[in-house]
mmCIF file of the N, C-alpha and C atoms, coordinates in Angstrom:
data_MODEL
# 
_entry.id   MODEL 
# 
loop_
_atom_site.group_PDB 
_atom_site.id 
_atom_site.type_symbol 
_atom_site.label_atom_id 
_atom_site.label_alt_id 
_atom_site.label_comp_id 
_atom_site.label_asym_id 
_atom_site.label_entity_id 
_atom_site.label_seq_id 
_atom_site.pdbx_PDB_ins_code 
_atom_site.Cartn_x 
_atom_site.Cartn_y 
_atom_site.Cartn_z 
_atom_site.occupancy 
_atom_site.B_iso_or_equiv 
_atom_site.pdbx_formal_charge 
_atom_site.auth_seq_id 
_atom_site.auth_comp_id 
_atom_site.auth_asym_id 
_atom_site.auth_atom_id 
_atom_site.pdbx_PDB_model_num 
ATOM 1   N N  . MET A 1 1  ? 10.209 -66.490 35.545 1.00 0.00 ? 1  MET A N  1 
ATOM 2   C CA . MET A 1 1  ? 11.702 -67.564 35.423 1.00 0.00 ? 1  MET A CA 1 
ATOM 3   C C  . MET A 1 1  ? 11.790 -68.331 34.558 1.00 0.00 ? 1  MET A C  1 
ATOM 4   N N  . TYR A 1 2  ? 10.586 -69.360 33.909 1.00 0.00 ? 2  TYR A N  1 
ATOM 5   C CA . TYR A 1 2  ? 10.627 -70.196 33.739 1.00 0.00 ? 2  TYR A CA 1 
ATOM 6   C C  . TYR A 1 2  ? 11.184 -70.208 31.874 1.00 0.00 ? 2  TYR A C  1 
ATOM 7   N N  . ILE A 1 3  ? 10.312 -68.634 31.757 1.00 0.00 ? 3  ILE A N  1 
ATOM 8   C CA . ILE A 1 3  ? 10.798 -68.402 30.458 1.00 0.00 ? 3  ILE A CA 1 
ATOM 9   C C  . ILE A 1 3  ? 11.898 -68.193 30.223 1.00 0.00 ? 3  ILE A C  1 
ATOM 10  N N  . GLN A 1 4  ? 13.291 -67.518 31.039 1.00 0.00 ? 4  GLN A N  1 
ATOM 11  C CA . GLN A 1 4  ? 14.165 -67.461 31.412 1.00 0.00 ? 4  GLN A CA 1 
ATOM 12  C C  . GLN A 1 4  ? 14.851 -68.489 30.907 1.00 0.00 ? 4  GLN A C  1 
ATOM 13  N N  . LYS A 1 5  ? 14.393 -69.968 31.448 1.00 0.00 ? 5  LYS A N  1 
ATOM 14  C CA . LYS A 1 5  ? 15.137 -70.837 31.577 1.00 0.00 ? 5  LYS A CA 1 
ATOM 15  C C  . LYS A 1 5  ? 15.273 -71.642 30.099 1.00 0.00 ? 5  LYS A C  1 
ATOM 16  N N  . ALA A 1 6  ? 13.856 -71.619 29.435 1.00 0.00 ? 6  ALA A N  1 
ATOM 17  C CA . ALA A 1 6  ? 13.866 -72.019 28.121 1.00 0.00 ? 6  ALA A CA 1 
ATOM 18  C C  . ALA A 1 6  ? 14.550 -71.436 27.461 1.00 0.00 ? 6  ALA A C  1 
ATOM 19  N N  . ILE A 1 7  ? 14.620 -69.803 27.035 1.00 0.00 ? 7  ILE A N  1 
ATOM 20  C CA . ILE A 1 7  ? 15.522 -69.337 26.570 1.00 0.00 ? 7  ILE A CA 1 
ATOM 21  C C  . ILE A 1 7  ? 16.611 -69.527 26.420 1.00 0.00 ? 7  ILE A C  1 
ATOM 22  N N  . ALA A 1 8  ? 17.539 -69.664 27.828 1.00 0.00 ? 8  ALA A N  1 
ATOM 23  C CA . ALA A 1 8  ? 18.790 -70.065 27.996 1.00 0.00 ? 8  ALA A CA 1 
ATOM 24  C C  . ALA A 1 8  ? 19.120 -71.895 27.535 1.00 0.00 ? 8  ALA A C  1 
ATOM 25  N N  . ASN A 1 9  ? 18.140 -72.449 27.591 1.00 0.00 ? 9  ASN A N  1 
ATOM 26  C CA . ASN A 1 9  ? 18.245 -74.018 27.039 1.00 0.00 ? 9  ASN A CA 1 
ATOM 27  C C  . ASN A 1 9  ? 18.350 -73.900 25.672 1.00 0.00 ? 9  ASN A C  1 
ATOM 28  N N  . TYR A 1 10 ? 17.114 -72.772 24.943 1.00 0.00 ? 10 TYR A N  1 
ATOM 29  C CA . TYR A 1 10 ? 17.370 -72.993 23.430 1.00 0.00 ? 10 TYR A CA 1 
ATOM 30  C C  . TYR A 1 10 ? 18.612 -72.467 22.758 1.00 0.00 ? 10 TYR A C  1 
ATOM 31  N N  . TRP A 1 11 ? 19.534 -71.495 23.814 1.00 0.00 ? 11 TRP A N  1 
ATOM 32  C CA . TRP A 1 11 ? 20.640 -71.157 23.267 1.00 0.00 ? 11 TRP A CA 1 
ATOM 33  C C  . TRP A 1 11 ? 22.209 -72.132 23.916 1.00 0.00 ? 11 TRP A C  1 
ATOM 34  N N  . GLY A 1 12 ? 21.675 -72.960 24.761 1.00 0.00 ? 12 GLY A N  1 
ATOM 35  C CA . GLY A 1 12 ? 22.532 -74.340 24.858 1.00 0.00 ? 12 GLY A CA 1 
ATOM 36  C C  . GLY A 1 12 ? 22.991 -73.549 26.009 1.00 0.00 ? 12 GLY A C  1 
ATOM 37  N N  . GLN A 1 13 ? 22.661 -73.225 26.833 1.00 0.00 ? 13 GLN A N  1 
ATOM 38  C CA . GLN A 1 13 ? 23.159 -72.663 28.315 1.00 0.00 ? 13 GLN A CA 1 
ATOM 39  C C  . GLN A 1 13 ? 22.570 -73.443 29.074 1.00 0.00 ? 13 GLN A C  1 
ATOM 40  N N  . GLU A 1 14 ? 23.595 -73.972 30.065 1.00 0.00 ? 14 GLU A N  1 
ATOM 41  C CA . GLU A 1 14 ? 22.961 -74.680 31.198 1.00 0.00 ? 14 GLU A CA 1 
ATOM 42  C C  . GLU A 1 14 ? 22.520 -73.837 32.251 1.00 0.00 ? 14 GLU A C  1 
ATOM 43  N N  . TYR A 1 15 ? 20.965 -74.176 32.681 1.00 0.00 ? 15 TYR A N  1 
ATOM 44  C CA . TYR A 1 15 ? 20.539 -72.829 33.557 1.00 0.00 ? 15 TYR A CA 1 
ATOM 45  C C  . TYR A 1 15 ? 19.466 -73.940 34.578 1.00 0.00 ? 15 TYR A C  1 
ATOM 46  N N  . THR A 1 16 ? 20.123 -74.522 35.298 1.00 0.00 ? 16 THR A N  1 
ATOM 47  C CA . THR A 1 16 ? 19.573 -75.607 36.303 1.00 0.00 ? 16 THR A CA 1 
ATOM 48  C C  . THR A 1 16 ? 18.840 -75.027 37.519 1.00 0.00 ? 16 THR A C  1 
ATOM 49  N N  . ASN A 1 17 ? 20.329 -73.681 38.113 1.00 0.00 ? 17 ASN A N  1 
ATOM 50  C CA . ASN A 1 17 ? 19.187 -73.376 39.139 1.00 0.00 ? 17 ASN A CA 1 
ATOM 51  C C  . ASN A 1 17 ? 18.561 -71.944 38.834 1.00 0.00 ? 17 ASN A C  1 
ATOM 52  N N  . ILE A 1 18 ? 17.601 -71.650 39.053 1.00 0.00 ? 18 ILE A N  1 
ATOM 53  C CA . ILE A 1 18 ? 17.029 -70.153 38.726 1.00 0.00 ? 18 ILE A CA 1 
ATOM 54  C C  . ILE A 1 18 ? 17.465 -69.117 39.212 1.00 0.00 ? 18 ILE A C  1 
ATOM 55  N N  . LEU A 1 19 ? 17.406 -69.373 40.404 1.00 0.00 ? 19 LEU A N  1 
ATOM 56  C CA . LEU A 1 19 ? 17.482 -68.517 41.366 1.00 0.00 ? 19 LEU A CA 1 
ATOM 57  C C  . LEU A 1 19 ? 19.220 -68.061 41.684 1.00 0.00 ? 19 LEU A C  1 
ATOM 58  N N  . GLY A 1 20 ? 19.906 -69.106 41.605 1.00 0.00 ? 20 GLY A N  1 
ATOM 59  C CA . GLY A 1 20 ? 21.795 -69.048 41.733 1.00 0.00 ? 20 GLY A CA 1 
ATOM 60  C C  . GLY A 1 20 ? 21.961 -69.720 42.678 1.00 0.00 ? 20 GLY A C  1 
ATOM 61  N N  . ASN A 1 21 ? 22.809 -69.031 43.434 1.00 0.00 ? 21 ASN A N  1 
ATOM 62  C CA . ASN A 1 21 ? 23.942 -69.790 44.540 1.00 0.00 ? 21 ASN A CA 1 
ATOM 63  C C  . ASN A 1 21 ? 23.451 -68.493 45.607 1.00 0.00 ? 21 ASN A C  1 
ATOM 64  N N  . SER A 1 22 ? 23.054 -67.396 45.339 1.00 0.00 ? 22 SER A N  1 
ATOM 65  C CA . SER A 1 22 ? 23.275 -66.373 46.720 1.00 0.00 ? 22 SER A CA 1 
ATOM 66  C C  . SER A 1 22 ? 22.112 -65.511 46.964 1.00 0.00 ? 22 SER A C  1 
ATOM 67  N N  . VAL A 1 23 ? 22.210 -65.287 47.835 1.00 0.00 ? 23 VAL A N  1 
ATOM 68  C CA . VAL A 1 23 ? 20.880 -64.185 48.121 1.00 0.00 ? 23 VAL A CA 1 
ATOM 69  C C  . VAL A 1 23 ? 20.901 -63.032 46.660 1.00 0.00 ? 23 VAL A C  1 
ATOM 70  N N  . GLN A 1 24 ? 21.984 -62.553 46.634 1.00 0.00 ? 24 GLN A N  1 
ATOM 71  C CA . GLN A 1 24 ? 22.070 -61.286 45.620 1.00 0.00 ? 24 GLN A CA 1 
ATOM 72  C C  . GLN A 1 24 ? 21.613 -62.077 44.193 1.00 0.00 ? 24 GLN A C  1 
ATOM 73  N N  . SER A 1 25 ? 22.112 -63.267 43.625 1.00 0.00 ? 25 SER A N  1 
ATOM 74  C CA . SER A 1 25 ? 21.789 -63.570 42.565 1.00 0.00 ? 25 SER A CA 1 
ATOM 75  C C  . SER A 1 25 ? 20.251 -64.180 42.176 1.00 0.00 ? 25 SER A C  1 
ATOM 76  N N  . ALA A 1 26 ? 19.394 -64.275 43.644 1.00 0.00 ? 26 ALA A N  1 
ATOM 77  C CA . ALA A 1 26 ? 17.781 -64.614 43.811 1.00 0.00 ? 26 ALA A CA 1 
ATOM 78  C C  . ALA A 1 26 ? 17.418 -63.494 43.319 1.00 0.00 ? 26 ALA A C  1 
ATOM 79  N N  . ILE A 1 27 ? 18.009 -62.479 44.195 1.00 0.00 ? 27 ILE A N  1 
ATOM 80  C CA . ILE A 1 27 ? 17.145 -60.879 44.024 1.00 0.00 ? 27 ILE A CA 1 
ATOM 81  C C  . ILE A 1 27 ? 17.556 -60.228 42.413 1.00 0.00 ? 27 ILE A C  1 
ATOM 82  N N  . ARG A 1 28 ? 18.780 -60.758 41.685 1.00 0.00 ? 28 ARG A N  1 
ATOM 83  C CA . ARG A 1 28 ? 18.639 -60.138 40.449 1.00 0.00 ? 28 ARG A CA 1 
ATOM 84  C C  . ARG A 1 28 ? 17.694 -60.929 39.428 1.00 0.00 ? 28 ARG A C  1 
ATOM 85  N N  . ALA A 1 29 ? 17.579 -62.119 39.727 1.00 0.00 ? 29 ALA A N  1 
ATOM 86  C CA . ALA A 1 29 ? 16.623 -63.403 39.380 1.00 0.00 ? 29 ALA A CA 1 
ATOM 87  C C  . ALA A 1 29 ? 15.345 -62.682 39.339 1.00 0.00 ? 29 ALA A C  1 
ATOM 88  N N  . THR A 1 30 ? 14.902 -62.171 40.212 1.00 0.00 ? 30 THR A N  1 
ATOM 89  C CA . THR A 1 30 ? 13.609 -61.762 40.898 1.00 0.00 ? 30 THR A CA 1 
ATOM 90  C C  . THR A 1 30 ? 13.411 -60.489 40.026 1.00 0.00 ? 30 THR A C  1 
ATOM 91  N N  . GLN A 1 31 ? 14.426 -59.577 40.266 1.00 0.00 ? 31 GLN A N  1 
ATOM 92  C CA . GLN A 1 31 ? 14.218 -58.133 39.660 1.00 0.00 ? 31 GLN A CA 1 
ATOM 93  C C  . GLN A 1 31 ? 13.849 -58.824 37.922 1.00 0.00 ? 31 GLN A C  1 
ATOM 94  N N  . LYS A 1 32 ? 14.595 -59.209 37.527 1.00 0.00 ? 32 LYS A N  1 
ATOM 95  C CA . LYS A 1 32 ? 13.965 -59.572 35.974 1.00 0.00 ? 32 LYS A CA 1 
ATOM 96  C C  . LYS A 1 32 ? 13.506 -60.274 36.013 1.00 0.00 ? 32 LYS A C  1 
ATOM 97  N N  . ALA A 1 33 ? 12.833 -60.967 36.735 1.00 0.00 ? 33 ALA A N  1 
ATOM 98  C CA . ALA A 1 33 ? 11.787 -61.502 36.179 1.00 0.00 ? 33 ALA A CA 1 
ATOM 99  C C  . ALA A 1 33 ? 10.117 -60.208 36.714 1.00 0.00 ? 33 ALA A C  1 
ATOM 100 N N  . LEU A 1 34 ? 10.313 -59.284 37.346 1.00 0.00 ? 34 LEU A N  1 
ATOM 101 C CA . LEU A 1 34 ? 9.472  -58.475 37.512 1.00 0.00 ? 34 LEU A CA 1 
ATOM 102 C C  . LEU A 1 34 ? 9.398  -57.342 36.255 1.00 0.00 ? 34 LEU A C  1 
ATOM 103 N N  . CYS A 1 35 ? 10.489 -57.447 35.841 1.00 0.00 ? 35 CYS A N  1 
ATOM 104 C CA . CYS A 1 35 ? 11.108 -56.427 34.674 1.00 0.00 ? 35 CYS A CA 1 
ATOM 105 C C  . CYS A 1 35 ? 10.545 -57.091 33.120 1.00 0.00 ? 35 CYS A C  1 
ATOM 106 N N  . ASP A 1 36 ? 10.297 -58.493 32.920 1.00 0.00 ? 36 ASP A N  1 
ATOM 107 C CA . ASP A 1 36 ? 9.540  -59.109 32.181 1.00 0.00 ? 36 ASP A CA 1 
ATOM 108 C C  . ASP A 1 36 ? 8.253  -59.149 32.158 1.00 0.00 ? 36 ASP A C  1 
ATOM 109 N N  . PHE A 1 37 ? 7.610  -58.925 33.701 1.00 0.00 ? 37 PHE A N  1 
ATOM 110 C CA . PHE A 1 37 ? 6.195  -58.529 33.727 1.00 0.00 ? 37 PHE A CA 1 
ATOM 111 C C  . PHE A 1 37 ? 5.997  -57.521 33.145 1.00 0.00 ? 37 PHE A C  1 
ATOM 112 N N  . ASP A 1 38 ? 7.261  -56.362 33.239 1.00 0.00 ? 38 ASP A N  1 
ATOM 113 C CA . ASP A 1 38 ? 6.712  -54.548 33.116 1.00 0.00 ? 38 ASP A CA 1 
ATOM 114 C C  . ASP A 1 38 ? 6.801  -54.783 31.312 1.00 0.00 ? 38 ASP A C  1 
ATOM 115 N N  . HIS A 1 39 ? 7.768  -55.777 30.777 1.00 0.00 ? 39 HIS A N  1 
ATOM 116 C CA . HIS A 1 39 ? 7.805  -55.504 29.342 1.00 0.00 ? 39 HIS A CA 1 
ATOM 117 C C  . HIS A 1 39 ? 7.981  -57.045 28.899 1.00 0.00 ? 39 HIS A C  1 
ATOM 118 N N  . PRO A 1 40 ? 6.581  -57.308 28.763 1.00 0.00 ? 40 PRO A N  1 
ATOM 119 C CA . PRO A 1 40 ? 6.658  -58.598 28.202 1.00 0.00 ? 40 PRO A CA 1 
ATOM 120 C C  . PRO A 1 40 ? 6.912  -58.671 26.447 1.00 0.00 ? 40 PRO A C  1 
ATOM 121 N N  . LEU A 1 41 ? 7.126  -59.622 26.068 1.00 0.00 ? 41 LEU A N  1 
ATOM 122 C CA . LEU A 1 41 ? 7.519  -60.145 24.805 1.00 0.00 ? 41 LEU A CA 1 
ATOM 123 C C  . LEU A 1 41 ? 6.332  -59.796 23.815 1.00 0.00 ? 41 LEU A C  1 
ATOM 124 N N  . GLU A 1 42 ? 5.291  -59.823 23.939 1.00 0.00 ? 42 GLU A N  1 
ATOM 125 C CA . GLU A 1 42 ? 4.222  -59.658 23.087 1.00 0.00 ? 42 GLU A CA 1 
ATOM 126 C C  . GLU A 1 42 ? 3.302  -58.712 24.140 1.00 0.00 ? 42 GLU A C  1 
ATOM 127 N N  . PRO A 1 43 ? 3.899  -57.161 23.943 1.00 0.00 ? 43 PRO A N  1 
ATOM 128 C CA . PRO A 1 43 ? 2.999  -56.088 24.252 1.00 0.00 ? 43 PRO A CA 1 
ATOM 129 C C  . PRO A 1 43 ? 1.446  -56.012 24.548 1.00 0.00 ? 43 PRO A C  1 
ATOM 130 N N  . ASN A 1 44 ? 1.100  -56.151 22.960 1.00 0.00 ? 44 ASN A N  1 
ATOM 131 C CA . ASN A 1 44 ? -0.050 -55.683 22.918 1.00 0.00 ? 44 ASN A CA 1 
ATOM 132 C C  . ASN A 1 44 ? -1.197 -56.818 22.597 1.00 0.00 ? 44 ASN A C  1 
ATOM 133 N N  . LYS A 1 45 ? -0.622 -58.096 23.389 1.00 0.00 ? 45 LYS A N  1 
ATOM 134 C CA . LYS A 1 45 ? -1.441 -59.178 22.975 1.00 0.00 ? 45 LYS A CA 1 
ATOM 135 C C  . LYS A 1 45 ? -3.033 -58.829 24.417 1.00 0.00 ? 45 LYS A C  1 
ATOM 136 N N  . VAL A 1 46 ? -3.633 -59.292 23.864 1.00 0.00 ? 46 VAL A N  1 
ATOM 137 C CA . VAL A 1 46 ? -4.874 -59.571 24.269 1.00 0.00 ? 46 VAL A CA 1 
ATOM 138 C C  . VAL A 1 46 ? -5.205 -60.583 25.326 1.00 0.00 ? 46 VAL A C  1 
ATOM 139 N N  . ARG A 1 47 ? -5.413 -60.691 26.896 1.00 0.00 ? 47 ARG A N  1 
ATOM 140 C CA . ARG A 1 47 ? -5.374 -61.302 27.407 1.00 0.00 ? 47 ARG A CA 1 
ATOM 141 C C  . ARG A 1 47 ? -7.080 -61.288 28.210 1.00 0.00 ? 47 ARG A C  1 
ATOM 142 N N  . GLY A 1 48 ? -7.259 -62.283 28.523 1.00 0.00 ? 48 GLY A N  1 
ATOM 143 C CA . GLY A 1 48 ? -8.662 -63.222 28.868 1.00 0.00 ? 48 GLY A CA 1 
ATOM 144 C C  . GLY A 1 48 ? -8.272 -62.320 30.786 1.00 0.00 ? 48 GLY A C  1 
ATOM 145 N N  . MET A 1 49 ? -9.725 -62.140 31.014 1.00 0.00 ? 49 MET A N  1 
ATOM 146 C CA . MET A 1 49 ? -9.485 -62.237 32.253 1.00 0.00 ? 49 MET A CA 1 
ATOM 147 C C  . MET A 1 49 ? -8.980 -62.398 33.423 1.00 0.00 ? 49 MET A C  1 
ATOM 148 N N  . GLU A 1 50 ? -9.126 -64.243 33.093 1.00 0.00 ? 50 GLU A N  1 
ATOM 149 C CA . GLU A 1 50 ? -8.378 -65.296 34.264 1.00 0.00 ? 50 GLU A CA 1 
ATOM 150 C C  . GLU A 1 50 ? -7.078 -64.954 33.830 1.00 0.00 ? 50 GLU A C  1 
ATOM 151 N N  . GLU A 1 51 ? -6.450 -64.709 32.596 1.00 0.00 ? 51 GLU A N  1 
ATOM 152 C CA . GLU A 1 51 ? -4.971 -64.947 32.866 1.00 0.00 ? 51 GLU A CA 1 
ATOM 153 C C  . GLU A 1 51 ? -4.484 -63.872 33.139 1.00 0.00 ? 51 GLU A C  1 
ATOM 154 N N  . GLN A 1 52 ? -5.011 -62.644 33.183 1.00 0.00 ? 52 GLN A N  1 
ATOM 155 C CA . GLN A 1 52 ? -4.644 -61.290 33.659 1.00 0.00 ? 52 GLN A CA 1 
ATOM 156 C C  . GLN A 1 52 ? -4.555 -61.262 35.179 1.00 0.00 ? 52 GLN A C  1 
ATOM 157 N N  . GLN A 1 53 ? -5.690 -62.062 35.567 1.00 0.00 ? 53 GLN A N  1 
ATOM 158 C CA . GLN A 1 53 ? -5.425 -62.130 37.421 1.00 0.00 ? 53 GLN A CA 1 
ATOM 159 C C  . GLN A 1 53 ? -4.399 -63.008 37.521 1.00 0.00 ? 53 GLN A C  1 
ATOM 160 N N  . ALA A 1 54 ? -4.046 -64.269 36.875 1.00 0.00 ? 54 ALA A N  1 
ATOM 161 C CA . ALA A 1 54 ? -3.241 -64.857 37.490 1.00 0.00 ? 54 ALA A CA 1 
ATOM 162 C C  . ALA A 1 54 ? -1.915 -64.124 37.201 1.00 0.00 ? 54 ALA A C  1 
ATOM 163 N N  . ARG A 1 55 ? -1.684 -63.395 36.122 1.00 0.00 ? 55 ARG A N  1 
ATOM 164 C CA . ARG A 1 55 ? -0.643 -62.791 35.858 1.00 0.00 ? 55 ARG A CA 1 
ATOM 165 C C  . ARG A 1 55 ? -0.376 -61.883 36.950 1.00 0.00 ? 55 ARG A C  1 
ATOM 166 N N  . MET A 1 56 ? -1.181 -60.867 37.582 1.00 0.00 ? 56 MET A N  1 
ATOM 167 C CA . MET A 1 56 ? -1.201 -60.308 38.733 1.00 0.00 ? 56 MET A CA 1 
ATOM 168 C C  . MET A 1 56 ? -1.067 -60.998 39.924 1.00 0.00 ? 56 MET A C  1 
ATOM 169 N N  . LYS A 1 57 ? -1.442 -61.782 40.158 1.00 0.00 ? 57 LYS A N  1 
ATOM 170 C CA . LYS A 1 57 ? -1.320 -62.757 41.627 1.00 0.00 ? 57 LYS A CA 1 
ATOM 171 C C  . LYS A 1 57 ? 0.537  -63.412 41.408 1.00 0.00 ? 57 LYS A C  1 
ATOM 172 N N  . GLU A 1 58 ? 1.070  -63.654 40.046 1.00 0.00 ? 58 GLU A N  1 
ATOM 173 C CA . GLU A 1 58 ? 2.292  -63.897 40.217 1.00 0.00 ? 58 GLU A CA 1 
ATOM 174 C C  . GLU A 1 58 ? 3.059  -62.774 40.379 1.00 0.00 ? 58 GLU A C  1 
ATOM 175 N N  . ARG A 1 59 ? 2.674  -61.687 40.019 1.00 0.00 ? 59 ARG A N  1 
ATOM 176 C CA . ARG A 1 59 ? 3.525  -60.473 39.877 1.00 0.00 ? 59 ARG A CA 1 
ATOM 177 C C  . ARG A 1 59 ? 3.632  -60.230 41.393 1.00 0.00 ? 59 ARG A C  1 
ATOM 178 N N  . GLU A 1 60 ? 2.591  -60.172 41.891 1.00 0.00 ? 60 GLU A N  1 
ATOM 179 C CA . GLU A 1 60 ? 2.407  -59.810 43.418 1.00 0.00 ? 60 GLU A CA 1 
ATOM 180 C C  . GLU A 1 60 ? 3.705  -60.893 44.031 1.00 0.00 ? 60 GLU A C  1 
ATOM 181 N N  . PHE A 1 61 ? 3.241  -61.937 44.128 1.00 0.00 ? 61 PHE A N  1 
ATOM 182 C CA . PHE A 1 61 ? 4.317  -62.910 44.688 1.00 0.00 ? 61 PHE A CA 1 
ATOM 183 C C  . PHE A 1 61 ? 5.689  -62.559 44.451 1.00 0.00 ? 61 PHE A C  1 
ATOM 184 N N  . TYR A 1 62 ? 6.597  -62.347 43.196 1.00 0.00 ? 62 TYR A N  1 
ATOM 185 C CA . TYR A 1 62 ? 7.534  -62.073 43.035 1.00 0.00 ? 62 TYR A CA 1 
ATOM 186 C C  . TYR A 1 62 ? 7.985  -60.476 43.923 1.00 0.00 ? 62 TYR A C  1 
ATOM 187 N N  . THR A 1 63 ? 6.872  -59.595 43.739 1.00 0.00 ? 63 THR A N  1 
ATOM 188 C CA . THR A 1 63 ? 7.197  -58.539 44.679 1.00 0.00 ? 63 THR A CA 1 
ATOM 189 C C  . THR A 1 63 ? 7.283  -59.047 46.296 1.00 0.00 ? 63 THR A C  1 
ATOM 190 N N  . VAL A 1 64 ? 6.700  -59.719 46.614 1.00 0.00 ? 64 VAL A N  1 
ATOM 191 C CA . VAL A 1 64 ? 6.705  -60.208 48.206 1.00 0.00 ? 64 VAL A CA 1 
ATOM 192 C C  . VAL A 1 64 ? 8.028  -60.747 48.393 1.00 0.00 ? 64 VAL A C  1 
ATOM 193 N N  . PHE A 1 65 ? 8.120  -61.639 47.404 1.00 0.00 ? 65 PHE A N  1 
ATOM 194 C CA . PHE A 1 65 ? 9.285  -62.712 47.483 1.00 0.00 ? 65 PHE A CA 1 
ATOM 195 C C  . PHE A 1 65 ? 10.502 -61.467 47.411 1.00 0.00 ? 65 PHE A C  1 
ATOM 196 N N  . LEU A 1 66 ? 10.757 -60.772 46.607 1.00 0.00 ? 66 LEU A N  1 
ATOM 197 C CA . LEU A 1 66 ? 11.816 -59.784 46.199 1.00 0.00 ? 66 LEU A CA 1 
ATOM 198 C C  . LEU A 1 66 ? 11.921 -58.766 47.917 1.00 0.00 ? 66 LEU A C  1 
ATOM 199 N N  . GLU A 1 67 ? 10.933 -58.673 48.493 1.00 0.00 ? 67 GLU A N  1 
ATOM 200 C CA . GLU A 1 67 ? 11.149 -58.103 49.527 1.00 0.00 ? 67 GLU A CA 1 
ATOM 201 C C  . GLU A 1 67 ? 11.823 -58.707 50.768 1.00 0.00 ? 67 GLU A C  1 
ATOM 202 N N  . LYS A 1 68 ? 11.153 -59.768 50.413 1.00 0.00 ? 68 LYS A N  1 
ATOM 203 C CA . LYS A 1 68 ? 11.619 -60.881 51.710 1.00 0.00 ? 68 LYS A CA 1 
ATOM 204 C C  . LYS A 1 68 ? 13.313 -61.150 51.917 1.00 0.00 ? 68 LYS A C  1 
ATOM 205 N N  . LEU A 1 69 ? 13.696 -60.994 50.091 1.00 0.00 ? 69 LEU A N  1 
ATOM 206 C CA . LEU A 1 69 ? 14.792 -61.470 49.906 1.00 0.00 ? 69 LEU A CA 1 
ATOM 207 C C  . LEU A 1 69 ? 15.653 -60.363 50.419 1.00 0.00 ? 69 LEU A C  1 
ATOM 208 N N  . LYS A 1 70 ? 15.407 -59.151 50.279 1.00 0.00 ? 70 LYS A N  1 
ATOM 209 C CA . LYS A 1 70 ? 15.939 -57.764 50.347 1.00 0.00 ? 70 LYS A CA 1 
ATOM 210 C C  . LYS A 1 70 ? 16.296 -57.414 51.916 1.00 0.00 ? 70 LYS A C  1 
ATOM 211 N N  . ARG A 1 71 ? 15.123 -58.593 53.063 1.00 0.00 ? 71 ARG A N  1 
ATOM 212 C CA . ARG A 1 71 ? 15.631 -58.115 54.219 1.00 0.00 ? 71 ARG A CA 1 
ATOM 213 C C  . ARG A 1 71 ? 16.183 -59.685 55.088 1.00 0.00 ? 71 ARG A C  1 
ATOM 214 N N  . LEU A 1 72 ? 16.780 -60.111 54.006 1.00 0.00 ? 72 LEU A N  1 
ATOM 215 C CA . LEU A 1 72 ? 18.364 -61.429 54.275 1.00 0.00 ? 72 LEU A CA 1 
ATOM 216 C C  . LEU A 1 72 ? 19.416 -60.512 54.807 1.00 0.00 ? 72 LEU A C  1 
# 
């Protein structure tokens, strides 16, 4: 999600609230983050074991967070 913020700032867009102002906007932002995990900017980049584990944990966080958002 912070990469999305950096890209928006690069293009001069104000992006202060990553999740938006509603549950639906938070769901969309989380789905976008999961999509970014599934389709990385550098798909063939070789990652170390620690980085792979950290990315798996982060993806798991977003998955659980999304499920909780959908229950609201």
